[in-house]
Biopython code that builds the backbone (N, CA, C, O; Angstrom):
import numpy as np
from Bio.PDB.StructureBuilder import StructureBuilder

atoms = [
    (1, "MET", "N", (101.627, 60.469, 43.666)),
    (1, "MET", "CA", (101.126, 61.513, 42.793)),
    (1, "MET", "C", (101.082, 62.841, 43.551)),
    (1, "MET", "O", (100.576, 62.904, 44.672)),
    (2, "LYS", "N", (101.599, 63.871, 42.952)),
    (2, "LYS", "CA", (101.604, 65.180, 43.599)),
    (2, "LYS", "C", (100.261, 65.862, 43.409)),
    (2, "LYS", "O", (99.668, 65.808, 42.332)),
    (3, "THR", "N", (99.788, 66.507, 44.473)),
    (3, "THR", "CA", (98.513, 67.214, 44.378)),
    (3, "THR", "C", (98.703, 68.717, 44.439)),
    (3, "THR", "O", (97.754, 69.467, 44.209)),
    (4, "GLN", "N", (99.907, 69.171, 44.743)),
    (4, "GLN", "CA", (100.150, 70.610, 44.843)),
    (4, "GLN", "C", (100.476, 71.201, 43.484)),
    (4, "GLN", "O", (101.044, 70.540, 42.615)),
    (5, "VAL", "N", (100.105, 72.452, 43.325)),
    (5, "VAL", "CA", (100.412, 73.158, 42.091)),
    (5, "VAL", "C", (101.877, 73.558, 42.138)),
    (5, "VAL", "O", (102.330, 74.144, 43.121)),
    (6, "GLU", "N", (102.620, 73.246, 41.084)),
    (6, "GLU", "CA", (104.055, 73.464, 41.060)),
    (6, "GLU", "C", (104.472, 74.748, 40.346)),
    (6, "GLU", "O", (105.641, 74.890, 39.988)),
    (7, "PHE", "N", (103.547, 75.687, 40.130)),
    (7, "PHE", "CA", (103.859, 76.893, 39.390)),
    (7, "PHE", "C", (103.061, 78.067, 39.949)),
    (7, "PHE", "O", (102.165, 77.896, 40.775)),
    (8, "ASP", "N", (103.399, 79.223, 39.491)),
    (8, "ASP", "CA", (102.705, 80.434, 39.905)),
    (8, "ASP", "C", (101.458, 80.595, 39.048)),
    (8, "ASP", "O", (101.540, 80.555, 37.820)),
    (9, "VAL", "N", (100.322, 80.772, 39.675)),
    (9, "VAL", "CA", (99.055, 80.878, 38.948)),
    (9, "VAL", "C", (99.033, 82.088, 38.014)),
    (9, "VAL", "O", (98.264, 82.109, 37.053)),
    (10, "ALA", "N", (99.852, 83.078, 38.278)),
    (10, "ALA", "CA", (99.909, 84.258, 37.407)),
    (10, "ALA", "C", (100.445, 83.905, 36.026)),
    (10, "ALA", "O", (100.161, 84.611, 35.059)),
    (11, "GLU", "N", (101.214, 82.826, 35.916)),
    (11, "GLU", "CA", (101.799, 82.418, 34.642)),
    (11, "GLU", "C", (100.849, 81.566, 33.802)),
    (11, "GLU", "O", (101.118, 81.294, 32.632)),
    (12, "VAL", "N", (99.738, 81.147, 34.407)),
    (12, "VAL", "CA", (98.778, 80.301, 33.704)),
    (12, "VAL", "C", (97.803, 81.190, 32.923)),
    (12, "VAL", "O", (97.267, 82.145, 33.484)),
    (13, "PRO", "N", (97.566, 80.896, 31.651)),
    (13, "PRO", "CA", (96.579, 81.688, 30.905)),
    (13, "PRO", "C", (95.209, 81.646, 31.592)),
    (13, "PRO", "O", (94.802, 80.613, 32.125)),
    (14, "LYS", "N", (94.518, 82.762, 31.571)),
    (14, "LYS", "CA", (93.256, 82.922, 32.295)),
    (14, "LYS", "C", (92.250, 81.797, 32.017)),
    (14, "LYS", "O", (91.585, 81.319, 32.936)),
    (15, "LYS", "N", (92.140, 81.378, 30.763)),
    (15, "LYS", "CA", (91.136, 80.366, 30.422)),
    (15, "LYS", "C", (91.473, 78.979, 30.972)),
    (15, "LYS", "O", (90.615, 78.096, 30.975)),
    (16, "PHE", "N", (92.704, 78.775, 31.434)),
    (16, "PHE", "CA", (93.092, 77.476, 31.989)),
    (16, "PHE", "C", (93.143, 77.456, 33.516)),
    (16, "PHE", "O", (93.364, 76.402, 34.113)),
    (17, "LYS", "N", (92.942, 78.604, 34.147)),
    (17, "LYS", "CA", (92.993, 78.655, 35.613)),
    (17, "LYS", "C", (91.783, 77.942, 36.204)),
    (17, "LYS", "O", (90.674, 78.014, 35.675)),
    (18, "THR", "N", (92.028, 77.248, 37.322)),
    (18, "THR", "CA", (90.929, 76.575, 38.016)),
    (18, "THR", "C", (90.828, 77.124, 39.432)),
    (18, "THR", "O", (91.750, 77.771, 39.928)),
    (19, "GLU", "N", (89.705, 76.859, 40.068)),
    (19, "GLU", "CA", (89.489, 77.300, 41.442)),
    (19, "GLU", "C", (90.543, 76.712, 42.381)),
    (19, "GLU", "O", (91.033, 77.399, 43.277)),
    (20, "GLU", "N", (90.890, 75.443, 42.172)),
    (20, "GLU", "CA", (91.884, 74.782, 43.020)),
    (20, "GLU", "C", (93.255, 75.437, 42.881)),
    (20, "GLU", "O", (93.950, 75.634, 43.878)),
    (21, "MET", "N", (93.651, 75.777, 41.656)),
    (21, "MET", "CA", (94.932, 76.465, 41.438)),
    (21, "MET", "C", (94.963, 77.777, 42.210)),
    (21, "MET", "O", (95.954, 78.113, 42.858)),
    (22, "CYS", "N", (93.871, 78.502, 42.127)),
    (22, "CYS", "CA", (93.802, 79.815, 42.770)),
    (22, "CYS", "C", (93.844, 79.684, 44.295)),
    (22, "CYS", "O", (94.467, 80.498, 44.975)),
    (23, "LYS", "N", (93.187, 78.671, 44.817)),
    (23, "LYS", "CA", (93.189, 78.433, 46.264)),
    (23, "LYS", "C", (94.612, 78.143, 46.748)),
    (23, "LYS", "O", (95.044, 78.684, 47.766)),
    (24, "VAL", "N", (95.332, 77.299, 46.031)),
    (24, "VAL", "CA", (96.711, 76.975, 46.383)),
    (24, "VAL", "C", (97.580, 78.225, 46.299)),
    (24, "VAL", "O", (98.451, 78.439, 47.141)),
    (25, "CYS", "N", (97.344, 79.038, 45.296)),
    (25, "CYS", "CA", (98.096, 80.282, 45.129)),
    (25, "CYS", "C", (97.938, 81.172, 46.365)),
    (25, "CYS", "O", (98.923, 81.704, 46.877)),
    (26, "ILE", "N", (96.709, 81.333, 46.841)),
    (26, "ILE", "CA", (96.462, 82.171, 48.023)),
    (26, "ILE", "C", (97.100, 81.547, 49.254)),
    (26, "ILE", "O", (97.702, 82.254, 50.062)),
    (27, "GLU", "N", (96.976, 80.226, 49.408)),
    (27, "GLU", "CA", (97.589, 79.542, 50.548)),
    (27, "GLU", "C", (99.092, 79.766, 50.594)),
    (27, "GLU", "O", (99.680, 79.836, 51.673)),
    (28, "ARG", "N", (99.710, 79.876, 49.433)),
    (28, "ARG", "CA", (101.160, 80.067, 49.348)),
    (28, "ARG", "C", (101.567, 81.533, 49.375)),
    (28, "ARG", "O", (102.746, 81.853, 49.229)),
    (29, "GLY", "N", (100.602, 82.422, 49.560)),
    (29, "GLY", "CA", (100.934, 83.835, 49.676)),
    (29, "GLY", "C", (100.783, 84.645, 48.405)),
    (29, "GLY", "O", (101.287, 85.764, 48.317)),
    (30, "GLY", "N", (100.097, 84.094, 47.426)),
    (30, "GLY", "CA", (99.869, 84.819, 46.181)),
    (30, "GLY", "C", (98.933, 86.003, 46.384)),
    (30, "GLY", "O", (98.201, 86.075, 47.371)),
    (31, "ARG", "N", (98.972, 86.921, 45.438)),
    (31, "ARG", "CA", (98.141, 88.120, 45.530)),
    (31, "ARG", "C", (96.763, 87.877, 44.919)),
    (31, "ARG", "O", (96.616, 87.115, 43.965)),
    (32, "LEU", "N", (95.770, 88.535, 45.484)),
    (32, "LEU", "CA", (94.412, 88.418, 44.958)),
    (32, "LEU", "C", (94.312, 88.943, 43.532)),
    (32, "LEU", "O", (93.461, 88.498, 42.763)),
    (33, "THR", "N", (95.173, 89.880, 43.182)),
    (33, "THR", "CA", (95.123, 90.469, 41.844)),
    (33, "THR", "C", (95.520, 89.466, 40.761)),
    (33, "THR", "O", (95.284, 89.715, 39.579)),
    (34, "GLN", "N", (96.116, 88.339, 41.143)),
    (34, "GLN", "CA", (96.515, 87.316, 40.175)),
    (34, "GLN", "C", (95.362, 86.398, 39.803)),
    (34, "GLN", "O", (95.478, 85.589, 38.883)),
    (35, "ILE", "N", (94.254, 86.521, 40.514)),
    (35, "ILE", "CA", (93.161, 85.564, 40.369)),
    (35, "ILE", "C", (91.947, 86.227, 39.723)),
    (35, "ILE", "O", (91.521, 87.297, 40.158)),
    (36, "PRO", "N", (91.392, 85.602, 38.694)),
    (36, "PRO", "CA", (90.184, 86.164, 38.069)),
    (36, "PRO", "C", (89.029, 86.208, 39.075)),
    (36, "PRO", "O", (88.841, 85.275, 39.855)),
    (37, "GLU", "N", (88.262, 87.297, 39.048)),
    (37, "GLU", "CA", (87.171, 87.473, 40.017)),
    (37, "GLU", "C", (86.163, 86.343, 39.981)),
    (37, "GLU", "O", (85.625, 85.964, 41.022)),
    (38, "ASN", "N", (85.898, 85.799, 38.810)),
    (38, "ASN", "CA", (84.885, 84.743, 38.715)),
    (38, "ASN", "C", (85.314, 83.442, 39.407)),
    (38, "ASN", "O", (84.479, 82.563, 39.626)),
    (39, "LEU", "N", (86.591, 83.306, 39.752)),
    (39, "LEU", "CA", (87.068, 82.102, 40.441)),
    (39, "LEU", "C", (87.197, 82.289, 41.948)),
    (39, "LEU", "O", (87.377, 81.316, 42.680)),
    (40, "LEU", "N", (87.107, 83.523, 42.414)),
    (40, "LEU", "CA", (87.259, 83.779, 43.847)),
    (40, "LEU", "C", (86.023, 83.336, 44.618)),
    (40, "LEU", "O", (84.892, 83.613, 44.219)),
    (41, "THR", "N", (86.258, 82.645, 45.727)),
    (41, "THR", "CA", (85.165, 82.197, 46.589)),
    (41, "THR", "C", (85.287, 82.889, 47.941)),
    (41, "THR", "O", (86.305, 83.509, 48.246)),
    (42, "LYS", "N", (84.247, 82.774, 48.733)),
    (42, "LYS", "CA", (84.260, 83.375, 50.075)),
    (42, "LYS", "C", (85.432, 82.820, 50.886)),
    (42, "LYS", "O", (86.088, 83.560, 51.619)),
    (43, "GLU", "N", (85.689, 81.534, 50.754)),
    (43, "GLU", "CA", (86.794, 80.900, 51.476)),
    (43, "GLU", "C", (88.141, 81.517, 51.086)),
    (43, "GLU", "O", (88.999, 81.734, 51.941)),
    (44, "MET", "N", (88.321, 81.797, 49.796)),
    (44, "MET", "CA", (89.571, 82.405, 49.335)),
    (44, "MET", "C", (89.729, 83.817, 49.877)),
    (44, "MET", "O", (90.819, 84.206, 50.296)),
    (45, "TRP", "N", (88.640, 84.590, 49.872)),
    (45, "TRP", "CA", (88.703, 85.948, 50.432)),
    (45, "TRP", "C", (89.125, 85.876, 51.892)),
    (45, "TRP", "O", (89.995, 86.628, 52.331)),
    (46, "GLU", "N", (88.499, 84.956, 52.655)),
    (46, "GLU", "CA", (88.806, 84.822, 54.084)),
    (46, "GLU", "C", (90.261, 84.432, 54.305)),
    (46, "GLU", "O", (90.919, 84.969, 55.196)),
    (47, "MET", "N", (90.770, 83.498, 53.496)),
    (47, "MET", "CA", (92.173, 83.077, 53.631)),
    (47, "MET", "C", (93.108, 84.248, 53.344)),
    (47, "MET", "O", (94.099, 84.451, 54.045)),
    (48, "ALA", "N", (92.785, 85.006, 52.316)),
    (48, "ALA", "CA", (93.631, 86.137, 51.931)),
    (48, "ALA", "C", (93.670, 87.194, 53.028)),
    (48, "ALA", "O", (94.737, 87.722, 53.342)),
    (49, "VAL", "N", (92.522, 87.505, 53.611)),
    (49, "VAL", "CA", (92.462, 88.509, 54.672)),
    (49, "VAL", "C", (93.162, 88.013, 55.932)),
    (49, "VAL", "O", (93.826, 88.790, 56.618)),
    (50, "ALA", "N", (93.023, 86.733, 56.242)),
    (50, "ALA", "CA", (93.698, 86.168, 57.410)),
    (50, "ALA", "C", (95.218, 86.218, 57.244)),
    (50, "ALA", "O", (95.948, 86.442, 58.209)),
    (51, "ARG", "N", (95.683, 86.010, 56.021)),
    (51, "ARG", "CA", (97.122, 86.026, 55.737)),
    (51, "ARG", "C", (97.655, 87.452, 55.678)),
    (51, "ARG", "O", (98.708, 87.753, 56.238)),
    (52, "LYS", "N", (96.926, 88.319, 55.000)),
    (52, "LYS", "CA", (97.363, 89.705, 54.831)),
    (52, "LYS", "C", (96.143, 90.617, 55.018)),
    (52, "LYS", "O", (95.370, 90.810, 54.079)),
    (53, "PRO", "N", (95.963, 91.174, 56.211)),
    (53, "PRO", "CA", (94.760, 91.944, 56.551)),
    (53, "PRO", "C", (94.426, 93.092, 55.603)),
    (53, "PRO", "O", (93.251, 93.404, 55.412)),
    (54, "THR", "N", (95.425, 93.722, 55.012)),
    (54, "THR", "CA", (95.123, 94.843, 54.123)),
    (54, "THR", "C", (94.485, 94.379, 52.809)),
    (54, "THR", "O", (94.008, 95.208, 52.034)),
    (55, "ASP", "N", (94.469, 93.079, 52.550)),
    (55, "ASP", "CA", (93.759, 92.561, 51.373)),
    (55, "ASP", "C", (92.253, 92.754, 51.488)),
    (55, "ASP", "O", (91.529, 92.577, 50.509)),
    (56, "ILE", "N", (91.780, 93.114, 52.672)),
    (56, "ILE", "CA", (90.345, 93.345, 52.850)),
    (56, "ILE", "C", (89.872, 94.463, 51.924)),
    (56, "ILE", "O", (88.694, 94.511, 51.572)),
    (57, "PHE", "N", (90.763, 95.350, 51.530)),
    (57, "PHE", "CA", (90.389, 96.439, 50.638)),
    (57, "PHE", "C", (90.140, 95.960, 49.212)),
    (57, "PHE", "O", (89.563, 96.695, 48.410)),
    (58, "TRP", "N", (90.566, 94.734, 48.879)),
    (58, "TRP", "CA", (90.319, 94.153, 47.563)),
    (58, "TRP", "C", (89.001, 93.384, 47.533)),
    (58, "TRP", "O", (88.491, 93.067, 46.458)),
    (59, "VAL", "N", (88.452, 93.083, 48.702)),
    (59, "VAL", "CA", (87.225, 92.295, 48.781)),
    (59, "VAL", "C", (86.023, 93.200, 48.470)),
    (59, "VAL", "O", (85.913, 94.292, 49.028)),
    (60, "PRO", "N", (85.124, 92.752, 47.584)),
    (60, "PRO", "CA", (83.918, 93.554, 47.335)),
    (60, "PRO", "C", (83.135, 93.763, 48.636)),
    (60, "PRO", "O", (82.999, 92.831, 49.430)),
    (61, "LYS", "N", (82.620, 94.975, 48.859)),
    (61, "LYS", "CA", (81.973, 95.316, 50.125)),
    (61, "LYS", "C", (80.898, 94.314, 50.550)),
    (61, "LYS", "O", (80.787, 93.982, 51.730)),
    (62, "MET", "N", (80.119, 93.841, 49.598)),
    (62, "MET", "CA", (79.036, 92.925, 49.968)),
    (62, "MET", "C", (79.543, 91.537, 50.341)),
    (62, "MET", "O", (78.774, 90.726, 50.857)),
    (63, "MET", "N", (80.816, 91.245, 50.091)),
    (63, "MET", "CA", (81.390, 89.945, 50.438)),
    (63, "MET", "C", (82.110, 89.965, 51.792)),
    (63, "MET", "O", (82.454, 88.908, 52.320)),
    (64, "ILE", "N", (82.340, 91.148, 52.353)),
    (64, "ILE", "CA", (83.087, 91.246, 53.614)),
    (64, "ILE", "C", (82.192, 90.830, 54.772)),
    (64, "ILE", "O", (81.101, 91.369, 54.961)),
    (65, "THR", "N", (82.671, 89.863, 55.538)),
    (65, "THR", "CA", (81.924, 89.406, 56.708)),
    (65, "THR", "C", (82.455, 90.104, 57.957)),
    (65, "THR", "O", (83.536, 90.692, 57.946)),
    (66, "THR", "N", (81.680, 90.028, 59.021)),
    (66, "THR", "CA", (82.088, 90.602, 60.296)),
    (66, "THR", "C", (83.379, 89.942, 60.776)),
    (66, "THR", "O", (84.263, 90.616, 61.306)),
    (67, "ASP", "N", (83.488, 88.637, 60.592)),
    (67, "ASP", "CA", (84.703, 87.920, 61.008)),
    (67, "ASP", "C", (85.931, 88.381, 60.234)),
    (67, "ASP", "O", (87.021, 88.471, 60.800)),
    (68, "MET", "N", (85.767, 88.675, 58.937)),
    (68, "MET", "CA", (86.892, 89.183, 58.147)),
    (68, "MET", "C", (87.368, 90.514, 58.721)),
    (68, "MET", "O", (88.566, 90.744, 58.887)),
    (69, "TYR", "N", (86.403, 91.388, 59.020)),
    (69, "TYR", "CA", (86.778, 92.674, 59.609)),
    (69, "TYR", "C", (87.496, 92.480, 60.941)),
    (69, "TYR", "O", (88.517, 93.117, 61.199)),
    (70, "LYS", "N", (86.963, 91.604, 61.781)),
    (70, "LYS", "CA", (87.581, 91.388, 63.097)),
    (70, "LYS", "C", (89.007, 90.850, 62.958)),
    (70, "LYS", "O", (89.909, 91.282, 63.677)),
    (71, "THR", "N", (89.206, 89.917, 62.041)),
    (71, "THR", "CA", (90.548, 89.377, 61.800)),
    (71, "THR", "C", (91.497, 90.488, 61.364)),
    (71, "THR", "O", (92.606, 90.612, 61.884)),
    (72, "ALA", "N", (91.047, 91.292, 60.403)),
    (72, "ALA", "CA", (91.887, 92.375, 59.883)),
    (72, "ALA", "C", (92.174, 93.418, 60.964)),
    (72, "ALA", "O", (93.301, 93.899, 61.078)),
    (73, "ILE", "N", (91.171, 93.762, 61.746)),
    (73, "ILE", "CA", (91.339, 94.762, 62.815)),
    (73, "ILE", "C", (92.341, 94.258, 63.849)),
    (73, "ILE", "O", (93.219, 95.007, 64.277)),
    (74, "LEU", "N", (92.215, 93.000, 64.253)),
    (74, "LEU", "CA", (93.146, 92.437, 65.245)),
    (74, "LEU", "C", (94.577, 92.420, 64.725)),
    (74, "LEU", "O", (95.497, 92.850, 65.422)),
    (75, "LYS", "N", (94.770, 91.931, 63.512)),
    (75, "LYS", "CA", (96.127, 91.812, 62.972)),
    (75, "LYS", "C", (96.767, 93.163, 62.686)),
    (75, "LYS", "O", (97.989, 93.297, 62.751)),
    (76, "GLU", "N", (95.955, 94.161, 62.371)),
    (76, "GLU", "CA", (96.484, 95.493, 62.083)),
    (76, "GLU", "C", (96.354, 96.422, 63.292)),
    (76, "GLU", "O", (96.535, 97.633, 63.167)),
    (77, "ARG", "N", (96.046, 95.866, 64.446)),
    (77, "ARG", "CA", (95.907, 96.610, 65.713)),
    (77, "ARG", "C", (94.982, 97.817, 65.579)),
    (77, "ARG", "O", (95.303, 98.918, 66.025)),
    (78, "GLY", "N", (93.832, 97.586, 64.957)),
    (78, "GLY", "CA", (92.820, 98.631, 64.863)),
    (78, "GLY", "C", (93.002, 99.588, 63.715)),
    (78, "GLY", "O", (92.260, 100.564, 63.607)),
    (79, "ASP", "N", (93.965, 99.342, 62.855)),
    (79, "ASP", "CA", (94.284, 100.276, 61.782)),
    (79, "ASP", "C", (93.453, 100.063, 60.519)),
    (79, "ASP", "O", (93.815, 100.568, 59.456)),
    (80, "ILE", "N", (92.357, 99.332, 60.612)),
    (80, "ILE", "CA", (91.476, 99.070, 59.469)),
    (80, "ILE", "C", (90.178, 99.853, 59.682)),
    (80, "ILE", "O", (89.552, 99.754, 60.738)),
    (81, "LYS", "N", (89.785, 100.623, 58.681)),
    (81, "LYS", "CA", (88.531, 101.378, 58.769)),
    (81, "LYS", "C", (87.385, 100.498, 58.283)),
    (81, "LYS", "O", (87.506, 99.779, 57.292)),
    (82, "VAL", "N", (86.274, 100.573, 59.005)),
    (82, "VAL", "CA", (85.095, 99.778, 58.697)),
    (82, "VAL", "C", (84.171, 100.588, 57.794)),
    (82, "VAL", "O", (83.959, 101.780, 58.017)),
    (83, "SER", "N", (83.631, 99.940, 56.785)),
    (83, "SER", "CA", (82.688, 100.595, 55.878)),
    (83, "SER", "C", (81.398, 100.915, 56.634)),
    (83, "SER", "O", (80.848, 100.053, 57.319)),
    (84, "LYS", "N", (80.921, 102.143, 56.509)),
    (84, "LYS", "CA", (79.693, 102.547, 57.203)),
    (84, "LYS", "C", (78.477, 101.772, 56.722)),
    (84, "LYS", "O", (77.471, 101.696, 57.427)),
    (85, "SER", "N", (78.560, 101.201, 55.538)),
    (85, "SER", "CA", (77.420, 100.452, 54.999)),
    (85, "SER", "C", (77.354, 99.009, 55.512)),
    (85, "SER", "O", (76.394, 98.295, 55.221)),
    (86, "HIS", "N", (78.360, 98.581, 56.267)),
    (86, "HIS", "CA", (78.357, 97.200, 56.778)),
    (86, "HIS", "C", (77.284, 97.047, 57.842)),
    (86, "HIS", "O", (77.080, 97.941, 58.664)),
    (87, "LYS", "N", (76.594, 95.899, 57.822)),
    (87, "LYS", "CA", (75.461, 95.687, 58.736)),
    (87, "LYS", "C", (75.864, 95.718, 60.209)),
    (87, "LYS", "O", (75.034, 96.068, 61.047)),
    (88, "ASP", "N", (77.083, 95.372, 60.554)),
    (88, "ASP", "CA", (77.548, 95.364, 61.945)),
    (88, "ASP", "C", (78.509, 96.515, 62.226)),
    (88, "ASP", "O", (79.433, 96.377, 63.028)),
    (89, "TYR", "N", (78.293, 97.634, 61.574)),
    (89, "TYR", "CA", (79.195, 98.788, 61.679)),
    (89, "TYR", "C", (79.430, 99.201, 63.132)),
    (89, "TYR", "O", (80.579, 99.355, 63.545)),
    (90, "GLU", "N", (78.364, 99.381, 63.913)),
    (90, "GLU", "CA", (78.493, 99.829, 65.312)),
    (90, "GLU", "C", (79.298, 98.831, 66.140)),
    (90, "GLU", "O", (80.190, 99.220, 66.894)),
    (91, "GLU", "N", (78.983, 97.558, 66.000)),
    (91, "GLU", "CA", (79.693, 96.509, 66.744)),
    (91, "GLU", "C", (81.180, 96.505, 66.379)),
    (91, "GLU", "O", (82.035, 96.381, 67.256)),
    (92, "LEU", "N", (81.482, 96.640, 65.102)),
    (92, "LEU", "CA", (82.872, 96.630, 64.652)),
    (92, "LEU", "C", (83.631, 97.873, 65.112)),
    (92, "LEU", "O", (84.826, 97.799, 65.397)),
    (93, "CYS", "N", (82.945, 99.009, 65.184)),
    (93, "CYS", "CA", (83.594, 100.225, 65.700)),
    (93, "CYS", "C", (83.950, 100.056, 67.175)),
    (93, "CYS", "O", (85.030, 100.461, 67.605)),
    (94, "ARG", "N", (83.045, 99.460, 67.947)),
    (94, "ARG", "CA", (83.338, 99.190, 69.369)),
    (94, "ARG", "C", (84.519, 98.223, 69.480)),
    (94, "ARG", "O", (85.417, 98.423, 70.298)),
    (95, "PHE", "N", (84.514, 97.181, 68.660)),
    (95, "PHE", "CA", (85.603, 96.196, 68.651)),
    (95, "PHE", "C", (86.927, 96.875, 68.309)),
    (95, "PHE", "O", (87.953, 96.603, 68.933)),
    (96, "ARG", "N", (86.895, 97.743, 67.332)),
    (96, "ARG", "CA", (88.106, 98.459, 66.906)),
    (96, "ARG", "C", (88.660, 99.332, 68.027)),
    (96, "ARG", "O", (89.873, 99.402, 68.223)),
    (97, "ARG", "N", (87.766, 99.998, 68.763)),
    (97, "ARG", "CA", (88.209, 100.844, 69.889)),
    (97, "ARG", "C", (88.812, 99.994, 70.999)),
    (97, "ARG", "O", (89.765, 100.423, 71.650)),
    (98, "GLN", "N", (88.282, 98.809, 71.226)),
    (98, "GLN", "CA", (88.824, 97.920, 72.264)),
    (98, "GLN", "C", (90.234, 97.462, 71.898)),
    (98, "GLN", "O", (91.084, 97.317, 72.776)),
    (99, "VAL", "N", (90.484, 97.239, 70.631)),
    (99, "VAL", "CA", (91.776, 96.743, 70.166)),
    (99, "VAL", "C", (92.861, 97.825, 70.285)),
    (99, "VAL", "O", (94.012, 97.532, 70.606)),
    (100, "THR", "N", (92.474, 99.070, 70.023)),
    (100, "THR", "CA", (93.481, 100.147, 70.036)),
    (100, "THR", "C", (93.730, 100.683, 71.422)),
    (100, "THR", "O", (94.546, 101.587, 71.596)),
]
sb = StructureBuilder()
sb.init_structure("model")
sb.init_model(0)
sb.init_chain("A")
sb.init_seg("    ")
for serial, (resi, resn, name, xyz) in enumerate(atoms, 1):
    if name == "N":
        sb.init_residue(resn, " ", resi, " ")
    sb.init_atom(name, np.array(xyz, "f"), 0.0, 1.0, " ", f" {name:<3s}", serial, name[0])
structure = sb.get_structure()
């Protein structure tokens, strides 16, 4: 029995999308814009940012973790700006300077 989704989640009507479909979509390189916000989990945001660091700009500010920022900063060689409202802003700015 196959457990992988055999289609693009963007082609599935919104009311039939499941969290598992969306997770597989992100694992395969799908865009966050294809997934309804109510189905996105912290794990999916983290996977998306790890795969494509500039996706951090799609993540709601209150959902961005320090680790997400660090991953994005490392992969983009310091080219990611940190939100001043983030609780670890100073630490992340120091980290960003070390990377560049």
